Structures are given as C-alpha cells and as structure tokens.
C-alpha positions in Angstrom: 41.9 -5.1 -14.9 42.6 -7.5 -12.1 39.5 -9.4 -11.4 38.5 -9.4 -7.6 36.8 -12.6 -7.3 37.5 -12.6 -3.4 39.9 -15.6 -3.3 43.5 -14.4 -3.3 46.1 -11.7 -2.3 45.9 -9.1 -5.2 48.8 -6.9 -3.7 51.6 -8.8 -4.9 50.4 -9.3 -8.6 49.3 -5.6 -8.5 52.8 -4.3 -7.4 54.2 -6.7 -10.3 52.3 -5.6 -13.1 52.7 -2.0 -12.2 56.5 -2.5 -12.0 56.7 -3.6 -15.7 54.5 -0.7 -16.9 50.9 -1.6 -16.6 48.2 0.6 -15.1 46.1 -1.4 -13.0 42.5 -1.5 -11.8 41.2 -4.0 -9.1 37.4 -4.6 -9.2 34.5 -7.0 -10.2 32.1 -4.6 -12.1 31.0 -4.7 -15.7 31.8 -1.1 -16.2 35.2 -1.4 -15.0 35.7 -4.4 -17.4 34.4 -2.8 -20.3 37.2 -0.2 -20.0 40.1 -2.6 -19.6 42.9 -3.4 -21.9 43.3 -7.1 -20.8 41.7 -9.0 -18.0 44.1 -10.5 -15.1 42.5 -13.7 -13.5 44.9 -13.8 -10.1 45.6 -17.1 -8.4 45.2 -18.5 -4.9 42.0 -20.1 -3.6 39.9 -22.8 -4.7 38.0 -23.5 -8.1 34.4 -23.9 -6.6 34.6 -20.3 -4.8 36.0 -18.5 -7.5 33.7 -20.0 -10.0 30.8 -18.8 -7.8 32.1 -15.5 -7.2 33.1 -14.7 -10.9 29.8 -15.7 -12.1 28.5 -12.2 -12.4 31.0 -11.2 -14.7 31.5 -14.7 -16.7 29.2 -13.8 -19.8 31.0 -10.4 -20.2 34.5 -11.9 -19.9 33.6 -14.5 -22.6 32.1 -11.9 -24.8 35.2 -9.6 -24.5 37.7 -12.4 -24.9 35.7 -13.6 -27.9 36.1 -10.2 -29.4 40.0 -10.2 -29.0 40.5 -8.8 -25.5 43.7 -10.3 -24.0 43.2 -12.5 -20.8 46.0 -13.9 -18.6 45.2 -16.6 -15.9 47.5 -17.2 -13.1 47.4 -20.4 -11.1 43.8 -20.6 -10.3 43.0 -18.2 -12.6 44.5 -20.4 -15.2 42.6 -23.3 -14.3 39.6 -21.0 -14.6 40.1 -20.7 -18.2 39.0 -24.1 -18.7 35.6 -26.1 -18.2 35.6 -27.8 -15.0 37.7 -29.1 -12.1 37.9 -32.1 -9.9 38.2 -29.6 -7.1 34.5 -29.3 -6.0 31.7 -27.9 -8.1 31.4 -25.1 -10.3 31.9 -24.2 -13.9 34.9 -22.6 -15.5 34.7 -19.9 -18.2 35.1 -22.8 -20.9 37.5 -20.5 -23.0 39.5 -23.5 -23.6 38.3 -27.2 -23.5 39.7 -29.2 -20.7 39.5 -29.7 -17.3 41.5 -29.7 -14.2 43.0 -32.5 -12.2 44.5 -33.3 -8.8 48.3 -33.9 -8.8 49.0 -37.5 -8.2 49.2 -38.9 -4.4 52.7 -39.9 -5.1 54.0 -36.5 -4.4 53.3 -34.3 -1.6 50.5 -32.0 -2.4 50.2 -28.8 -2.6 53.1 -28.3 -4.7 55.0 -25.6 -3.2 58.0 -23.9 -4.2 60.3 -23.7 -7.1 60.1 -25.8 -10.1 61.4 -25.5 -13.8 59.3 -24.9 -16.7 60.7 -26.5 -20.0 59.3 -24.8 -23.1 57.8 -27.1 -25.8 56.3 -24.3 -28.2 57.3 -20.7 -29.3 55.1 -18.1 -28.3 55.8 -14.4 -28.1 54.9 -14.6 -24.4 57.9 -16.7 -23.5 60.4 -14.7 -25.8 63.6 -14.2 -23.9 62.9 -16.6 -21.2 65.5 -19.1 -20.2 64.5 -22.5 -21.0 64.4 -24.5 -17.6 64.5 -21.9 -15.4 62.9 -21.8 -12.0 59.3 -20.3 -10.9 57.1 -20.2 -8.0 54.2 -22.7 -7.9 51.6 -23.2 -5.2 48.8 -25.5 -6.2 47.1 -28.9 -5.8 45.4 -29.1 -9.2 46.5 -28.6 -12.8 44.8 -28.1 -16.0 44.6 -31.1 -18.7 43.8 -29.4 -21.9 42.0 -31.2 -24.9 44.0 -29.5 -27.4 47.8 -30.1 -26.6 48.5 -27.5 -28.9 47.8 -24.7 -26.5 50.7 -26.1 -24.3 53.8 -23.8 -24.5 55.4 -25.1 -21.4 55.6 -28.2 -19.0 56.7 -28.9 -15.5 57.5 -32.3 -13.5 55.8 -32.7 -10.5 54.6 -36.5 -9.9 53.3 -36.1 -13.5 54.2 -33.9 -16.4 51.6 -30.7 -16.5 51.0 -27.9 -18.6 52.6 -24.9 -16.5 52.0 -22.2 -19.7 49.3 -22.1 -22.0 48.5 -19.9 -25.1 46.1 -19.6 -27.6 45.3 -16.1 -29.4 44.5 -13.8 -27.0 44.2 -16.3 -23.9 47.0 -17.2 -21.8 47.8 -18.7 -18.4 50.5 -19.9 -16.0 50.4 -22.5 -13.4 53.3 -20.6 -11.8 52.9 -17.4 -9.9 55.1 -14.7 -12.0 54.8 -12.2 -9.4 56.7 -14.2 -7.1 59.3 -15.6 -9.7 61.8 -13.0 -9.8 63.3 -11.7 -12.9 62.0 -14.6 -15.2 58.4 -14.1 -13.8 58.8 -10.2 -14.4 60.1 -10.7 -17.9 56.8 -13.1 -18.7 54.6 -9.9 -17.4 56.8 -7.5 -19.8 55.9 -9.9 -22.5 52.4 -9.9 -21.9 52.4 -6.0 -21.7 53.8 -6.2 -25.1 51.6 -8.3 -26.1 48.5 -6.2 -24.9 49.9 -3.0 -26.2 50.6 -4.4 -29.8 
C-alpha cells in the first residue's frame, strides 16, 4: 500500500512499483493498511506536513511493522522512519532511532540530480546492484541514524550521509528509485522479492 499523506506525486512511484510486479493500492485508511502486503512511504514534501497527515495511521503502522510487515520509505518517507527532524515540528514514526538534519550550507541546497551510492554493508535489497552507480536525489535533509549498523549505502554531498538503510523489515532510500532508471527498478524488484519471501 502506498500511503497517501498528501505531500507527494504518487503516480511515478505507483507506475514503477507496478512495472516490477507489485499490485498497488493508494490510500490513507486503516482498513486498507490492514490488507497490505507492504507499506510504501513516498517522498517529496516537508516533514512537518507529512507527520501531521500521517498521524491518523501512525499507531497502526507502528503495530503492523512491529509484527513484521515490510515498510519502505522513499526520500521524505525514509526520514519519517526516524524520530524527528530539524525541518519544522512533528514526530516521525520512530521505527528507527535517530533524527534528520539539514545538508551543510557549503553545498547548494536542495541536493537535486544524480549522485552515486557506495554500499557499505550487505543486504538482500541491494543484491545485483552496481556499487557507485548513479541514483536520482531531491532533498535538503537527510537521516542521521543513532545505530550506524542500519546504514547499507552512503552518498557524498558536502557530507557523507546515509542513502540506503535497512533493518529487518524496515528499509529506505534517500534517493528516488522510481526516477533512477534500471538501478532504481532493480532495487524495487529486490524489495518485491523481500515482500514475497
């Protein structure tokens, strides 16, 4: 289920997920969530608005993920997996410990366009993916995980930041896989395999 919390363009991620074999559902209801095989938190937008709009499903998402339901956060969606953000008020889902911080002023913000991801830990979600390949980014903030063991991939833009995270059934990318060509689609294929395991 693609959670529609009113802050992003859902069409491109819906199309990409369907292209790799997902049957997609877009919504913001508990009934829909309870029938989902996985939760997708899409990117684009600001943390405060997303946090506010997601409040009605927060407890349900935390409970289902706690029971093992896979969740995949994209860009802003990955930031929502953490506890809080420097980007205004609002609480994240706190599925992972850590906070989101702004990119340094030494570089142009937002970080827009193609950049590489260096994999630093093995995970089934990155199987078959080329190390140091290019992915598409569009963000001003990035997560700063308390537990560095959740970081699978890093990207450099003024600072080295976590661009792929994974822990058990929780994963996220700071880049947009739906806009990242073959490498992005391969990541989504791997997530589908993980969901269907």
